[in-house]
C-alpha positions in Angstrom: -4.7 11.8 -53.8 -1.0 10.5 -53.9 -1.0 7.4 -51.4 2.3 6.1 -50.0 2.1 2.7 -48.0 5.1 1.7 -45.8 5.8 -1.6 -44.4 8.7 -3.6 -42.9 6.9 -7.2 -43.2 4.9 -8.7 -45.8 1.8 -9.0 -43.5 0.5 -11.7 -45.9 0.6 -9.4 -48.9 -2.3 -7.1 -47.8 -0.3 -4.1 -48.1 0.2 -4.6 -51.7 -3.4 -5.9 -52.2 -4.5 -2.8 -50.9 -2.5 -0.7 -53.1 -3.6 -2.7 -55.9 -7.1 -2.2 -55.4 -6.8 1.5 -54.4 -5.2 2.0 -58.1 -8.0 -0.2 -59.7 -11.3 1.1 -58.1 -10.6 4.5 -56.8 -9.2 7.6 -57.9 -6.1 7.5 -55.9 -2.8 6.9 -57.1 -0.9 4.4 -54.5 2.4 2.9 -54.0 3.9 0.6 -51.7 7.5 1.0 -50.3 8.6 -2.2 -48.6 11.9 -2.0 -46.4 13.6 -5.0 -47.9 13.0 -8.0 -49.9 11.1 -10.8 -48.0 12.6 -14.0 -49.3 10.8 -16.7 -50.8 6.9 -15.9 -49.6 6.0 -14.5 -52.9 3.4 -12.1 -51.8 4.8 -9.4 -54.3 6.4 -6.3 -54.0 6.6 -2.7 -55.4 9.4 -0.4 -54.5 12.0 -1.8 -52.3 13.9 0.7 -50.0 17.1 -1.3 -49.7 17.3 -1.3 -53.5 15.7 1.8 -54.9 16.2 4.7 -52.0 15.9 7.4 -54.0 12.3 6.4 -55.6 11.3 5.8 -52.1 12.6 9.3 -51.1 10.8 10.7 -54.1 7.7 9.4 -53.6 7.6 10.2 -49.8 8.3 14.0 -50.7 5.3 14.0 -53.2 2.9 11.9 -51.0 -0.7 13.6 -50.0 -0.9 10.7 -47.2 1.7 8.2 -46.1 0.1 5.2 -44.8 1.8 3.0 -42.3 1.5 -0.7 -41.5 1.9 -2.3 -38.1 5.4 -1.4 -36.7 6.0 2.0 -38.2 5.3 5.5 -36.7 6.3 9.3 -37.1 9.7 8.4 -35.2 10.6 5.6 -37.0 14.3 5.6 -38.4 14.3 2.5 -40.8 13.5 4.4 -43.8 16.2 7.2 -43.2 16.9 9.7 -44.8 13.2 10.1 -45.0 12.1 11.9 -42.1 8.5 11.4 -41.3 8.3 14.0 -38.8 9.5 16.6 -41.4 7.1 15.5 -43.6 4.4 16.2 -41.4 5.4 19.5 -40.5 5.3 20.0 -44.2 1.7 19.0 -44.4 1.8 15.6 -45.5 -1.1 13.4 -43.6 -0.4 9.9 -41.8 -2.5 7.3 -40.8 -1.7 3.6 -39.6 -3.2 0.5 -40.2 -3.0 -2.2 -37.7 -2.8 -6.1 -38.6 -1.7 -7.8 -35.6 -2.6 -8.0 -31.5 -0.8 -4.6 -29.9 1.2 -6.8 -27.7 3.2 -8.0 -30.8 3.5 -4.5 -32.4 4.4 -2.9 -29.3 7.2 -5.9 -28.6 8.5 -5.3 -32.3 8.6 -1.6 -31.7 10.5 -1.9 -28.2 7.5 0.3 -26.2 4.4 -0.8 -24.2 1.2 -1.9 -25.3 -0.2 1.0 -23.4 2.3 3.5 -25.0 1.6 2.3 -28.6 -2.2 2.8 -28.1 -1.5 6.6 -26.6 0.0 7.3 -29.8 -2.1 9.8 -31.5 -1.6 8.8 -35.5 -5.0 8.4 -36.7 -5.3 4.5 -37.3 -7.2 1.7 -39.1 -7.7 -1.7 -37.6 -8.6 -4.8 -40.0 -12.0 -6.3 -39.0 -11.0 -9.4 -37.3 -10.1 -10.1 -33.9 -7.7 -7.6 -33.7 -10.2 -4.8 -33.9 -11.2 -5.2 -30.3 -8.0 -4.3 -28.9 -7.6 -0.9 -30.8 -11.0 0.6 -29.4 -10.2 3.9 -31.2 -9.2 3.0 -34.4 -11.2 3.0 -37.5 -12.4 -0.7 -38.6 -11.6 -1.6 -42.0 -12.0 -5.3 -43.6 -9.1 -7.4 -45.1 -10.2 -8.7 -48.6 -8.5 -10.7 -51.4 -8.8 -10.3 -55.2 -11.3 -12.9 -55.9 -11.2 -12.7 -59.9 -7.4 -13.5 -59.7 -6.9 -16.7 -61.5 -5.1 -18.1 -58.0 -8.3 -17.0 -56.2 -10.9 -18.7 -58.4 -12.6 -22.2 -58.0 -10.5 -24.9 -59.4 -10.9 -25.9 -62.9 -8.6 -29.0 -63.4 -9.7 -32.1 -61.0 -9.1 -31.8 -57.1 -6.1 -33.8 -55.6 -6.5 -33.4 -52.4 -9.4 -33.8 -49.7 -8.6 -31.2 -46.7 -6.2 -28.6 -46.5 -4.6 -26.6 -43.5 -1.9 -24.2 -43.4 -1.0 -23.4 -39.8 1.5 -20.3 -39.4 3.3 -22.1 -36.5 3.0 -25.4 -34.5 1.9 -24.2 -31.1 -0.5 -26.0 -29.1 -4.4 -24.8 -28.8 -4.0 -23.4 -25.3 -0.1 -22.2 -25.5 -1.4 -18.6 -26.6 -4.8 -16.8 -26.8 -4.5 -15.4 -30.5 -1.1 -16.5 -31.9 -2.2 -20.1 -32.7 -4.2 -22.0 -35.0 -3.8 -25.2 -32.9 -2.0 -27.1 -35.2 -1.0 -30.3 -33.3 -4.9 -30.7 -32.3 -6.1 -29.7 -35.4 -3.9 -32.1 -37.4 -5.0 -34.9 -35.1 -8.5 -34.4 -36.0 -7.8 -34.1 -39.9 -5.6 -36.9 -39.8 -8.2 -39.3 -38.0 -11.1 -38.0 -40.3 -9.1 -38.5 -43.6 -7.9 -42.0 -42.2 -11.5 -43.1 -41.8 -12.7 -41.9 -45.1 -9.2 -43.1 -46.8 -8.9 -39.5 -47.9 -5.8 -37.2 -48.3 -4.9 -34.5 -46.5 -2.0 -31.8 -47.1 -0.7 -29.5 -44.5 1.4 -26.3 -45.8 4.0 -24.1 -43.7 6.2 -21.5 -44.9 5.6 -22.1 -48.3 5.6 -19.1 -51.2 2.1 -17.8 -51.4 1.4 -19.0 -55.1 2.6 -22.7 -54.1 0.1 -22.4 -51.1 -2.7 -20.9 -53.1 -2.6 -23.5 -55.7 -2.2 -26.5 -53.3 -5.4 -25.0 -51.6 -7.1 -24.6 -54.9 -6.3 -28.3 -55.4 -8.4 -29.4 -52.1 -12.2 -29.9 -51.2 -12.2 -28.7 -47.5 -10.0 -26.0 -45.9 -9.7 -25.8 -42.3 -8.8 -22.3 -40.9 -8.5 -21.5 -37.2 -10.6 -23.4 -34.8 -9.7 -22.3 -31.7 -9.0 -18.6 -31.0 -12.5 -17.2 -32.2 -11.4 -15.3 -35.5 -10.8 -16.2 -39.0 -7.8 -15.7 -40.9 -6.7 -14.6 -44.7 -6.3 -18.1 -45.5 -10.1 -18.3 -44.9 -11.0 -15.5 -47.0 -8.8 -17.0 -49.7 -10.6 -20.4 -49.6 -13.9 -18.9 -49.5 -13.0 -17.3 -52.8 -11.6 -20.3 -54.2 -15.3 -21.9 -53.8 -14.1 -24.0 -50.5 -16.3 -25.1 -47.6 -14.0 -23.5 -45.0 -14.0 -24.8 -41.3 -13.3 -21.7 -38.8 -14.4 -20.6 -35.4 -15.8 -16.9 -35.3 -16.7 -15.8 -31.9 -19.9 -13.4 -31.8 -17.7 -10.3 -31.9 -15.9 -11.5 -34.7 -19.2 -12.7 -36.4 -20.8 -9.2 -35.8 -17.9 -7.4 -37.2 -18.3 -9.7 -40.4 -22.0 -8.8 -40.6 -21.4 -5.2 -40.3 -19.1 -5.3 -43.6 -21.2 -7.8 -45.6 -24.4 -6.2 -44.8 -26.0 -9.9 -43.9 -26.5 -12.3 -40.9 -25.1 -14.8 -43.0 -21.7 -16.4 -41.7 -19.8 -17.9 -45.3 -17.8 -19.9 -42.8 -18.9 -23.4 -41.2 -18.6 -22.1 -37.6 -17.3 -25.0 -35.6 -14.7 -24.9 -32.9 -12.0 -27.5 -32.5 -13.9 -29.9 -30.4 -16.2 -30.4 -32.9 -13.5 -30.6 -35.8 -13.7 -34.3 -36.3 -17.5 -35.1 -36.5 -17.9 -32.1 -39.0 -14.7 -33.5 -41.4 -16.1 -37.1 -41.1 -19.7 -35.6 -42.5 -18.2 -33.3 -45.1 -15.7 -36.0 -46.3 -18.7 -38.7 -46.4 -20.9 -35.9 -48.4 -18.5 -34.6 -51.0 -21.5 -33.2 -53.2 -22.8 -31.5 -50.0 -19.4 -30.0 -49.5 -19.3 -28.7 -52.8 -22.6 -26.9 -52.9 -21.8 -25.3 -50.0 -18.4 -24.2 -51.7 -20.4 -22.8 -54.1 -22.2 -20.7 -51.6 -18.7 -19.5 -50.4 -17.8 -18.2 -53.5 -21.1 -16.5 -53.7 -20.7 -14.4 -50.8 -17.3 -13.6 -51.6 -18.9 -12.1 -55.0 -22.0 -10.6 -53.6 -21.0 -9.7 -50.1 -17.2 -9.0 -49.6 -16.0 -7.7 -53.2 -12.5 -6.5 -53.2 -13.7 -3.4 -55.1 -16.3 -2.3 -52.7 -14.4 -3.3 -49.7 -11.4 -1.1 -50.4 -13.8 1.6 -50.7 -13.5 1.7 -47.0 -10.2 2.8 -46.8 -10.6 5.4 -49.7 -13.4 6.8 -47.3 -10.9 7.0 -44.2 -8.9 8.7 -46.5 -11.5 11.3 -47.5 -11.9 11.7 -43.5 -8.2 12.3 -43.0 -8.1 14.9 -45.5 -11.3 16.7 -44.1 -10.4 16.2 -40.3 -7.8 14.0 -39.1 -9.5 13.9 -35.5 -12.6 12.2 -37.3 -10.7 9.0 -38.4 -12.1 7.1 -35.2 -14.1 4.1 -34.4 -17.4 3.9 -36.0 -20.1 4.6 -33.5 -21.9 1.2 -34.2 -18.9 -0.6 -33.4 -17.8 1.8 -30.3 -16.3 -0.5 -27.2 -17.1 2.6 -25.0 -19.4 1.1 -22.2 -18.9 -1.8 -19.8 -21.8 -4.2 -21.7 -20.2 -3.5 -25.2 -16.6 -4.7 -23.7 -18.1 -7.5 -21.9 -19.5 -9.1 -25.0 -16.7 -7.9 -27.1 -13.6 -8.8 -24.8 -14.3 -10.6 -21.4 -16.9 -13.0 -22.5 -14.9 -14.5 -25.1 -12.0 -14.6 -22.8 -14.1 -16.4 -20.3 -14.9 -19.0 -22.9 -11.5 -19.7 -24.0 -10.7 -20.3 -20.6 -13.2 -22.4 -20.1 -12.8 -24.4 -23.0 -8.8 -25.0 -22.2 -9.8 -26.0 -18.7 -12.0 -28.6 -20.1 -9.3 -29.7 -22.9 -6.7 -30.0 -20.4 -8.8 -32.2 -18.0 -9.5 -34.7 -20.7 -7.2 -37.8 -21.1 -6.7 -38.4 -24.8 -3.6 -39.8 -27.2 -0.4 -37.8 -27.4 -0.6 -35.3 -30.4 1.1 -37.0 -33.5 4.2 -35.0 -34.4 4.3 -32.3 -36.8 6.2 -33.9 -39.2 9.1 -34.2 -36.5 9.7 -30.5 -37.4 10.5 -27.9 -34.2 9.3 -24.6 -34.8 12.9 -23.1 -35.2 13.6 -25.5 -38.2 10.5 -24.9 -39.6 10.9 -21.1 -39.6 14.1 -21.3 -41.5 12.8 -23.6 -44.1 10.7 -23.5 -46.9 8.6 -26.1 -46.3 5.3 -27.7 -47.9 4.6 -30.8 -45.5 2.2 -33.0 -47.4 0.7 -36.0 -45.4 -0.9 -39.2 -46.7 -0.3 -38.3 -50.2 2.8 -37.3 -52.3 2.6 -33.8 -53.4 4.3 -33.3 -57.1 
């Protein structure tokens, strides 16, 4: 089938990776139409609507399936004169792929979250924390190109001890999901590295190739230790053969187990509260850290291969072609009763609230400044922040 993806943001390069893997490992012909160029964050692009609208129109007219990402629906006019409703009436099939919390998606679209969830486009959702908020969506995994040179273990000598790449500088408890606890995590990394006379690098708003190269040159990677979910940066680091610190709550762990087929958790599953002693240990035991990293790489090669994971999306296309109503939540991942919703939603939130209260009750030194850079400045900058070591 001819599949055309449409996106208005890069989404950390996920749409393009899906298109590339569909072309490489399925019988589909896939293209990606981005609304515009995305600047310095070099995730890569295929067709750019603002530059070649005629090509985008031709691809849309010929598509068997149009695959929306995040903020798009049938009434979207950003790609005008493409009329998605008219294409649907002519027989084009549509599917939607969610990568973000519904509050964020709905806000960007100018509608309510309840209106978003009520839309009747068959939907997919990534197999991280987001899936619990889209109970009708079919869950599919995120993946990375594990054989791409930048996703391989380093061949050159490592230059940094700890790598960390927060998407923003919010406090751990400012937002339930849109935080990586940068101030607190940075504090733990800095304390561990100073104790071990080690180096660390903090990366923010930096082109992907540069970010991957810095991560590849590091011994240990820190992902999200607060919310209960991992991110693409964690999968990238696992592929590169790093020990990766991340906190996966029970729901996220069970979803990962569903797609990997094993109870093995490739992440060093710890909360922010335990980051410092674990970092202390890993920095003092480099051989052990390296062996954990080898296991990370093995997991990606045997349990999370991109050529296998992309088949989950291909299978969703087959269901869509057979019967759009069949693209719904897998029975084993349903959140259709009180007990399942308790363990997927209520319990993690109770635990998060309890952690927040305990943290706020503690007296601690003020968190270190994040390179004395506020978020507005950071968002406008192409910034690689290197701490305790000069990065060439």
